[in-house]
N, CA, C and O atoms as a MOPAC input file, in Angstrom:
PM7 MOZYME 1SCF
protein

 N     61.42200 1    11.38900 1    11.81800 1
 C     62.43900 1    12.06800 1    12.62300 1
 C     63.66100 1    11.15600 1    12.57900 1
 O     63.55000 1     9.93300 1    12.66800 1
 N     64.78500 1    11.75600 1    12.44500 1
 C     66.06000 1    11.05000 1    12.51500 1
 C     66.69700 1    11.24900 1    13.86500 1
 O     66.57300 1    12.31900 1    14.46100 1
 N     67.36200 1    10.25700 1    14.34600 1
 C     68.10400 1    10.34800 1    15.63200 1
 C     69.59600 1    10.30000 1    15.35100 1
 O     70.08900 1     9.43500 1    14.62700 1
 N     70.29500 1    11.25400 1    15.94500 1
 C     71.72800 1    11.25200 1    15.92600 1
 C     72.23600 1    11.03300 1    17.34700 1
 O     71.77700 1    11.67400 1    18.29200 1
 N     73.21400 1    10.09600 1    17.48300 1
 C     73.81800 1     9.83900 1    18.78400 1
 C     74.94300 1    10.79300 1    18.93400 1
 O     75.98200 1    10.57300 1    18.31100 1
 N     74.83300 1    11.85800 1    19.72200 1
 C     75.80300 1    12.84000 1    19.84800 1
 C     77.01000 1    12.38500 1    20.68600 1
 O     77.97000 1    13.14100 1    20.83800 1
 N     76.97200 1    11.18800 1    21.21800 1
 C     78.15000 1    10.64500 1    21.88700 1
 C     79.08700 1    10.01200 1    20.81900 1
 O     80.25000 1     9.72200 1    21.10000 1
 N     78.55800 1     9.80900 1    19.60400 1
 C     79.29500 1     9.22300 1    18.50000 1
 C     79.87800 1    10.41600 1    17.69400 1
 O     79.12100 1    11.19500 1    17.11500 1
 N     81.17600 1    10.55000 1    17.66000 1
 C     81.83400 1    11.70100 1    17.02500 1
 C     81.41000 1    11.89600 1    15.58800 1
 O     81.22400 1    13.02800 1    15.14300 1
 N     81.25400 1    10.80500 1    14.85400 1
 C     80.89000 1    10.87600 1    13.41900 1
 C     79.52400 1    11.43400 1    13.25600 1
 O     79.29900 1    12.32400 1    12.43600 1
 N     78.54800 1    10.89100 1    14.07500 1
 C     77.18500 1    11.40000 1    13.99200 1
 C     77.06100 1    12.80900 1    14.51400 1
 O     76.24900 1    13.57600 1    13.99700 1
 N     77.82500 1    13.17800 1    15.50800 1
 C     77.80100 1    14.57800 1    16.06200 1
 C     78.30400 1    15.51200 1    14.95800 1
 O     77.71900 1    16.58000 1    14.77700 1
 N     79.32300 1    15.17800 1    14.23600 1
 C     79.85700 1    16.01000 1    13.11000 1
 C     78.81200 1    16.16300 1    12.03800 1
 O     78.67800 1    17.23800 1    11.45400 1
 N     78.05000 1    15.08500 1    11.76000 1
 C     77.03300 1    15.15700 1    10.74700 1
 C     75.92800 1    16.21100 1    11.15200 1
 O     75.49100 1    17.01600 1    10.32900 1
 N     75.50600 1    16.16400 1    12.44400 1
 C     74.47100 1    17.09900 1    12.91800 1
 C     75.05000 1    18.57100 1    12.88200 1
 O     74.32500 1    19.51100 1    12.55400 1
 N     76.28600 1    18.73200 1    13.20600 1
 C     76.92900 1    20.04500 1    13.15000 1
 C     76.90300 1    20.59900 1    11.72800 1
 O     76.60000 1    21.77600 1    11.53700 1
 N     77.21400 1    19.77600 1    10.72900 1
 C     77.19100 1    20.16400 1     9.38000 1
 C     75.80500 1    20.56900 1     8.96400 1
 O     75.62400 1    21.63100 1     8.36800 1
 N     74.81400 1    19.74700 1     9.26300 1
 C     73.42800 1    20.03800 1     8.92600 1
 C     72.96300 1    21.36100 1     9.60500 1
 O     72.24800 1    22.14900 1     8.98800 1
 N     73.36300 1    21.59000 1    10.84300 1
 C     72.97000 1    22.80900 1    11.50600 1
 C     73.54200 1    24.00500 1    10.77000 1
 O     72.85000 1    25.00300 1    10.56800 1
 N     74.82400 1    23.91000 1    10.36200 1
 C     75.47400 1    25.05800 1     9.66000 1
 C     74.78500 1    25.26600 1     8.28900 1
 O     74.47500 1    26.40000 1     7.92400 1
 N     74.55200 1    24.19600 1     7.54500 1
 C     74.00100 1    24.35500 1     6.19800 1
 C     72.53900 1    24.74900 1     6.19300 1
 O     72.13600 1    25.54500 1     5.34500 1
 N     71.72100 1    24.22800 1     7.10500 1
 C     70.31000 1    24.45300 1     7.05600 1
 C     69.72400 1    25.29700 1     8.16000 1
 O     68.51600 1    25.52800 1     8.21000 1
 N     70.59300 1    25.75800 1     9.04700 1
 C     70.15800 1    26.60600 1    10.18000 1
 C     68.96300 1    26.01600 1    10.92400 1
 O     67.92900 1    26.65800 1    11.10900 1
 N     69.15000 1    24.76600 1    11.34200 1
 C     68.06600 1    23.96300 1    11.91400 1
 C     67.46700 1    24.58800 1    13.17300 1
 O     66.26100 1    24.48900 1    13.39900 1
 N     68.30200 1    25.23200 1    13.99500 1
 C     67.78100 1    25.80500 1    15.22200 1
 C     66.85500 1    26.98900 1    14.89500 1
 O     65.74100 1    27.06300 1    15.41300 1
 N     67.29600 1    27.87800 1    14.07000 1
 C     66.47700 1    29.04600 1    13.75100 1
 C     65.15200 1    28.63700 1    13.01200 1
 O     64.14200 1    29.33300 1    13.11300 1
 N     65.18700 1    27.56100 1    12.31600 1
 C     63.99200 1    27.06500 1    11.60300 1
 C     63.20000 1    26.11600 1    12.42600 1
 O     62.25900 1    25.50100 1    11.92500 1
 N     63.54700 1    25.97100 1    13.67800 1
 C     62.84000 1    25.06500 1    14.66400 1
 C     62.72600 1    23.64800 1    14.07200 1
 O     61.65100 1    23.04700 1    14.06900 1
 N     63.85600 1    23.13300 1    13.57500 1
 C     63.90500 1    21.81300 1    12.99800 1
 C     64.83300 1    20.88700 1    13.80300 1
 O     65.08700 1    19.76700 1    13.36100 1
 N     65.33400 1    21.30200 1    14.94100 1
 C     66.23000 1    20.53100 1    15.73400 1
 C     65.73100 1    20.39100 1    17.12700 1
 O     65.45200 1    21.38800 1    17.79300 1
 N     65.60900 1    19.16100 1    17.59300 1
 C     65.23500 1    18.88100 1    18.97100 1
 C     66.31700 1    18.08500 1    19.65900 1
 O     67.01100 1    17.28600 1    19.02900 1
 N     66.46100 1    18.29900 1    20.94600 1
 C     67.40500 1    17.53400 1    21.70500 1
 C     66.72900 1    16.93200 1    22.88000 1
 O     65.87000 1    17.57000 1    23.48800 1
 N     67.07500 1    15.74200 1    23.22400 1
 C     66.57000 1    15.11700 1    24.43200 1
 C     67.64000 1    14.11200 1    24.91200 1
 O     68.59800 1    13.82900 1    24.19200 1
 N     67.47600 1    13.61600 1    26.05100 1
 C     68.57200 1    12.78900 1    26.57800 1
 C     68.18700 1    11.44800 1    27.14000 1
 O     68.31500 1    11.20500 1    28.34000 1
 N     67.70300 1    10.55500 1    26.25300 1
 C     67.57000 1     9.21300 1    26.79900 1
 C     68.96300 1     8.66000 1    27.10200 1
 O     69.95400 1     9.14200 1    26.55100 1
 N     69.04200 1     7.68500 1    27.94400 1
 C     70.30400 1     7.15200 1    28.33900 1
 C     71.03000 1     6.39900 1    27.26900 1
 O     72.25000 1     6.24900 1    27.33900 1
 N     70.31300 1     5.91500 1    26.27100 1
 C     70.95400 1     5.13900 1    25.21600 1
 C     70.14800 1     5.26600 1    23.89700 1
 O     68.99500 1     5.69800 1    23.89400 1
 N     70.78900 1     4.87800 1    22.79900 1
 C     70.10200 1     4.80500 1    21.57000 1
 C     68.96000 1     3.84600 1    21.57900 1
 O     67.93700 1     4.06200 1    20.92900 1
 N     69.14100 1     2.75900 1    22.33400 1
 C     68.09600 1     1.73000 1    22.50000 1
 C     66.87500 1     2.33700 1    23.13300 1
 O     65.75900 1     2.02600 1    22.71800 1
 N     67.03900 1     3.19900 1    24.13100 1
 C     65.97000 1     3.87900 1    24.80200 1
 C     65.23100 1     4.84200 1    23.82000 1
 O     64.00600 1     4.96400 1    23.83600 1
 N     66.01300 1     5.48800 1    23.00300 1
 C     65.38600 1     6.38100 1    22.01400 1
 C     64.52300 1     5.52400 1    21.02000 1
 O     63.42700 1     5.93000 1    20.63400 1
 N     65.02100 1     4.40100 1    20.64600 1
 C     64.31800 1     3.55000 1    19.71200 1
 C     63.01500 1     3.03100 1    20.39300 1
 O     61.98700 1     2.87700 1    19.73300 1
 N     63.07900 1     2.77100 1    21.70300 1
 C     61.85800 1     2.35200 1    22.40000 1
 C     60.83400 1     3.45100 1    22.46700 1
 O     59.64700 1     3.18300 1    22.64900 1
 N     61.26900 1     4.68100 1    22.32500 1
 C     60.35900 1     5.84100 1    22.32700 1
 C     59.83200 1     6.14900 1    20.91200 1
 O     59.06300 1     7.09200 1    20.72900 1
 N     60.24000 1     5.37000 1    19.93700 1
 C     59.72100 1     5.52900 1    18.60900 1
 C     60.61600 1     6.25800 1    17.66000 1
 O     60.23300 1     6.48400 1    16.51200 1
 N     61.85300 1     6.65400 1    18.10800 1
 C     62.77900 1     7.33100 1    17.16800 1
 C     63.58400 1     6.26500 1    16.46000 1
 O     63.85700 1     5.18100 1    16.97500 1
 N     63.94900 1     6.64200 1    15.24000 1
 C     64.64700 1     5.67500 1    14.38700 1
 C     66.08100 1     6.19400 1    14.13200 1
 O     66.27200 1     7.36700 1    13.81100 1
 N     67.08600 1     5.30200 1    14.27900 1
 C     68.43900 1     5.69200 1    13.97900 1
 C     68.67100 1     5.91400 1    12.50600 1
 O     67.86400 1     5.48500 1    11.68100 1
 N     69.74100 1     6.56500 1    12.16300 1
 C     70.08000 1     6.79200 1    10.72800 1
 C     70.28800 1     5.48000 1    10.04300 1
 O     70.57700 1     5.44800 1     8.84700 1

């Protein structure tokens, strides 16, 4: 699983492009959650790009 920091404009744009090209939501390939920080996400086992 890849983690995108949606507070980062560049990474948010990347996920927008992927969503448009691959229709991630309709294919159930996109999840969202809200840890307080990227560090917290990494502590949960997610890996940054």
